[in-house]
MIPA-269350 format. One line per 3 residues: number of its first residue (from 0); for each residue x, y, z of C-alpha. Coordinates in pm, whole numbers. Layout:
% residues N
NUM) X:Y:Z | ...
END
This chain:
% residues 423
0) 1046:-3926:-738 | 894:-4086:-426 | 601:-4317:-495
3) 264:-4146:-451 | 404:-3791:-442 | 272:-3585:-732
6) 501:-3348:-927 | 292:-3046:-833 | 334:-3137:-464
9) 712:-3130:-510 | 681:-2790:-679 | 470:-2670:-389
12) 739:-2778:-144 | 992:-2565:-332 | 772:-2257:-364
15) 879:-2109:-35 | 966:-1751:48 | 1088:-1775:404
18) 942:-2131:416 | 1072:-2416:621 | 1123:-2665:345
21) 996:-2934:583 | 746:-3178:433 | 596:-3217:775
24) 469:-2860:760 | 244:-2958:471 | 105:-3266:638
27) -52:-3114:946 | -419:-3214:972 | -521:-2875:1109
30) -350:-2681:833 | -465:-2367:654 | -354:-2243:317
33) -433:-2417:-6 | -336:-2662:-272 | -34:-2463:-380
36) 248:-2318:-174 | 302:-2406:189 | 36:-2533:427
39) 69:-2424:785 | -96:-2516:1113 | -412:-2325:1193
42) -257:-2152:1493 | 28:-2025:1278 | -225:-1911:1019
45) -411:-1706:1280 | -82:-1553:1396 | 15:-1472:1038
48) -324:-1314:968 | -304:-1094:1278 | 54:-994:1196
51) -42:-899:839 | -334:-682:953 | -129:-505:1222
54) 151:-436:974 | -100:-296:724 | -251:-64:986
57) 94:99:1016 | 164:148:644 | 22:503:628
60) -7:678:970 | 358:788:950 | 261:976:631
63) -96:1096:685 | -39:1218:1043 | 206:1491:937
66) -19:1707:717 | -269:1810:988 | 11:1942:1218
69) 262:2053:955 | 224:2425:1032 | 293:2375:1404
72) 578:2134:1329 | 745:2385:1095 | 713:2669:1344
75) 860:2466:1630 | 1152:2314:1435 | 1222:2617:1217
78) 1157:2409:907 | 1165:2598:577 | 893:2569:314
81) 1140:2395:83 | 1218:2125:340 | 848:2087:416
84) 788:2029:45 | 1070:1776:41 | 915:1600:340
87) 591:1545:147 | 781:1386:-143 | 1006:1160:70
90) 743:882:111 | 713:813:-261 | 1091:822:-307
93) 1142:578:-17 | 870:347:-141 | 1037:335:-482
96) 1408:319:-393 | 1393:101:-82 | 1129:-115:-248
99) 1377:-218:-516 | 1616:-343:-245 | 1355:-551:-60
102) 1394:-869:-272 | 1766:-886:-193 | 1687:-861:177
105) 1421:-1134:142 | 1669:-1363:-32 | 1918:-1322:252
108) 1692:-1359:555 | 1348:-1463:427 | 1040:-1252:364
111) 897:-1294:714 | 1220:-1189:887 | 1255:-894:648
114) 901:-774:724 | 970:-815:1097 | 1276:-591:1056
117) 1062:-341:864 | 807:-323:1145 | 1085:-263:1399
120) 1234:17:1185 | 890:175:1147 | 824:162:1521
123) 1164:313:1607 | 1131:592:1351 | 774:685:1447
126) 856:674:1819 | 1177:878:1793 | 1084:1161:1558
129) 853:1348:1803 | 1161:1395:2022 | 1371:1537:1738
132) 1537:1864:1842 | 1562:1998:1488 | 1468:1953:1124
135) 1757:1723:1029 | 1681:1473:1305 | 1310:1479:1230
138) 1370:1405:861 | 1622:1130:945 | 1382:949:1180
141) 1103:990:925 | 1321:833:657 | 1392:536:887
144) 1019:484:944 | 941:519:573 | 1219:277:479
147) 1066:18:711 | 724:82:558 | 870:41:208
150) 1007:-305:293 | 671:-410:437 | 489:-262:134
153) 681:-481:-108 | 698:-806:90 | 347:-832:236
156) 205:-974:-92 | 472:-1246:-77 | 387:-1329:285
159) 19:-1354:191 | 112:-1587:-95 | 326:-1792:145
162) 74:-1845:425 | -256:-1813:235 | -195:-1929:-124
165) -562:-2016:-181 | -690:-1691:-25 | -472:-1426:-185
168) -766:-1203:-280 | -934:-1228:59 | -622:-1157:264
171) -510:-877:33 | -853:-718:68 | -831:-751:446
174) -493:-582:471 | -596:-316:217 | -893:-240:442
177) -657:-213:739 | -426:15:540 | -713:251:452
180) -837:245:810 | -493:336:944 | -453:618:691
183) -795:771:754 | -772:739:1134 | -430:904:1150
186) -543:1192:929 | -856:1250:1136 | -729:1185:1490
189) -383:1348:1502 | -513:1701:1571 | -766:1595:1840
192) -494:1392:2011 | -259:1690:1997 | -527:1921:2143
195) -604:1673:2419 | -234:1672:2508 | -218:2050:2540
198) -178:2142:2176 | 154:1966:2124 | 218:1834:1771
201) 476:1603:1928 | 205:1422:2124 | -17:1404:1816
204) 255:1232:1613 | 395:1028:1901 | 61:860:1968
207) 101:654:1651 | 413:493:1796 | 181:285:2017
210) 17:133:1710 | 355:77:1546 | 496:-101:1853
213) 191:-331:1870 | 279:-470:1527 | 626:-587:1632
216) 559:-887:1868 | 344:-1090:1623 | 612:-1061:1355
219) 889:-1157:1596 | 680:-1459:1698 | 617:-1547:1333
222) 990:-1558:1261 | 1019:-1848:1506 | 768:-2071:1326
225) 876:-2361:1106 | 728:-2201:795 | 946:-1891:826
228) 1297:-2021:892 | 1444:-2094:551 | 1595:-1825:330
231) 1465:-1755:-14 | 1767:-1831:-230 | 1600:-1803:-569
234) 1663:-1487:-771 | 1357:-1427:-986 | 1379:-1177:-1272
237) 1054:-1030:-1402 | 1167:-704:-1563 | 1139:-843:-1916
240) 793:-989:-1872 | 513:-779:-2033 | 272:-858:-1748
243) 522:-710:-1500 | 536:-389:-1701 | 157:-378:-1727
246) 133:-411:-1348 | 397:-141:-1299 | 216:103:-1528
249) -120:25:-1370 | 23:62:-1019 | 201:387:-1108
252) -101:552:-1269 | -339:455:-989 | -82:593:-742
255) -69:916:-943 | -446:952:-917 | -440:867:-545
258) -172:1125:-460 | -350:1392:-664 | -670:1321:-470
261) -480:1332:-140 | -301:1655:-226 | -554:1851:-428
264) -914:1729:-393 | -1000:1950:-91 | -869:2252:-282
267) -1079:2160:-586 | -1392:2163:-373 | -1296:2484:-193
270) -1234:2658:-525 | -1586:2555:-626 | -1724:2751:-329
273) -1762:2462:-84 | -1670:2551:278 | -1342:2422:420
276) -1504:2185:671 | -1729:2031:406 | -1436:1999:167
279) -1247:1807:434 | -1541:1573:488 | -1570:1514:115
282) -1203:1422:100 | -1233:1188:397 | -1517:1011:216
285) -1274:893:-52 | -1053:733:213 | -1327:589:434
288) -1493:417:139 | -1179:210:94 | -1244:26:423
291) -1562:-168:328 | -1491:-169:-45 | -1158:-347:3
294) -1337:-638:167 | -1607:-641:-101 | -1339:-634:-370
297) -1161:-931:-214 | -1482:-1136:-217 | -1531:-1058:-587
300) -1170:-1121:-689 | -1163:-1464:-525 | -1439:-1572:-765
303) -1279:-1439:-1083 | -1026:-1607:-1310 | -911:-1270:-1440
306) -945:-912:-1318 | -944:-722:-1650 | -1313:-633:-1639
309) -1286:-515:-1279 | -987:-292:-1363 | -1185:-138:-1651
312) -1492:-79:-1431 | -1285:101:-1165 | -1131:322:-1433
315) -1485:403:-1547 | -1572:524:-1196 | -1264:746:-1201
318) -1353:892:-1541 | -1706:973:-1420 | -1573:1136:-1104
321) -1326:1356:-1291 | -1588:1445:-1552 | -1825:1555:-1277
324) -1558:1772:-1116 | -1480:1921:-1457 | -1839:2000:-1554
327) -2007:2095:-1225 | -1795:2043:-911 | -2048:2203:-672
330) -2357:2041:-827 | -2312:1695:-673 | -1988:1698:-472
333) -2078:1391:-263 | -2139:1190:-580 | -1801:1291:-725
336) -1629:1202:-395 | -1798:860:-389 | -1702:789:-751
339) -1338:877:-681 | -1344:671:-360 | -1457:368:-557
342) -1190:436:-822 | -926:434:-546 | -994:61:-505
345) -751:26:-794 | -484:11:-521 | -602:-310:-349
348) -678:-453:-692 | -319:-386:-801 | -184:-555:-486
351) -411:-854:-540 | -303:-891:-903 | 62:-887:-794
354) -7:-1179:-560 | -207:-1368:-823 | 22:-1313:-1121
357) 334:-1444:-943 | 359:-1817:-1008 | 551:-1877:-683
360) 671:-1693:-377 | 1002:-1575:-521 | 831:-1428:-823
363) 573:-1253:-607 | 861:-1082:-421 | 1029:-982:-749
366) 701:-877:-909 | 595:-674:-606 | 930:-494:-593
369) 931:-423:-966 | 566:-316:-993 | 568:-100:-679
372) 920:43:-723 | 872:129:-1089 | 514:235:-1029
375) 601:479:-752 | 875:628:-969 | 621:675:-1249
378) 380:842:-1006 | 619:1117:-893 | 563:1363:-1184
381) 182:1341:-1187 | 96:1554:-879 | 368:1803:-980
384) 216:1840:-1328 | -129:1887:-1179 | 3:2157:-945
387) 188:2331:-1227 | -119:2330:-1454 | -333:2466:-1173
390) -81:2738:-1094 | -49:2839:-1460 | -419:2838:-1555
393) -578:2930:-1221 | -855:2672:-1254 | -900:2295:-1255
396) -1011:2225:-1612 | -666:2149:-1756 | -553:1946:-1453
399) -873:1741:-1466 | -834:1692:-1842 | -481:1564:-1771
402) -617:1314:-1516 | -884:1196:-1761 | -613:1140:-2021
405) -409:930:-1774 | -710:706:-1716 | -681:572:-2071
408) -337:406:-2034 | -432:301:-1679 | -735:117:-1816
411) -531:-49:-2093 | -260:-156:-1849 | -520:-288:-1604
414) -691:-495:-1870 | -358:-645:-1979 | -238:-707:-1621
417) -571:-858:-1521 | -554:-1149:-1765 | -505:-1490:-1604
420) -143:-1529:-1712 | 111:-1604:-1438 | 462:-1464:-1446
END
């Protein structure tokens, strides 16, 4: 061992996902980062931060922009109801299946290069699908965009760990805020954009290609930096670790709740006698709250050794929101929407815990792929069960009781995953 070089410094030099492996990168006087992992020059850190935020802004518009114009899209393309239903389930399937393959791609080319490829695939898919002449082409381009998003979904926590090892909570909160902002903006603005362009759904969807293309240049520039050139050759296995399973269960159950809220909350309010416009505003409240709360959450997480208490508190908000909907949905609908919006912060918390629980970059990649891939697979049945219970009973009491029941294992998994025990 070289004289004066501490063992932990040597470990830090080896903890690179897409890192340069150059000791000089850690010795720059104007570096950002932290005591563990790689330290990079401040200019590279600014570039990495901007690239992360722009990528996060594009993680949901490809999904949330379709719903508002789905009727017009189906009529124009001759899309059947069955295919339309399949289209709404494709995102979760892509996030799960492609997510499992992301670590292999990161090992071959590095996490930064893999995310850059994901942003390019997203931009191409989002830009091409408005020109699709039929259903098959539209679905194919959508799958390409969603596959790119899936790669970015899994590898962004590793990139955060790589460039900002001492600020994982803060950067995760920042990109979670950007993700929520992109999702809410696309859901709200697609129809006005379409109307402004003469009522064309193609223009409404195509507008989001501009945002997707803007994310590409920073990532291409980031691939040329010293800290992003080396491949990640370490194969990290986390599937047998109990913390990985706790994260997967927590991620899957919070995703179940989120997709139920996305798919069914407006209908719950409308069935309670609340007008359609008001029901839409109540639903948008749950998404908009995620923008400031993600930043607040990041500030709190950075000061905590463990996140178990925070996971339990968020589950408590969810329980109160569902209980209110069960007992008196029209009595205080804004309160129930706010409670569920706070509970949805389980998503950025899950992403933050993935970044914190991985002891090094390679394990963050493996842990992110396992937790998100397994979690999204676990989330698939939940919205279907809720829909089936609603269709069979004709009211929301049994579906809401089902969601309350799911909060119990989510809370247990969150408490276990939130303990300060690295994988």
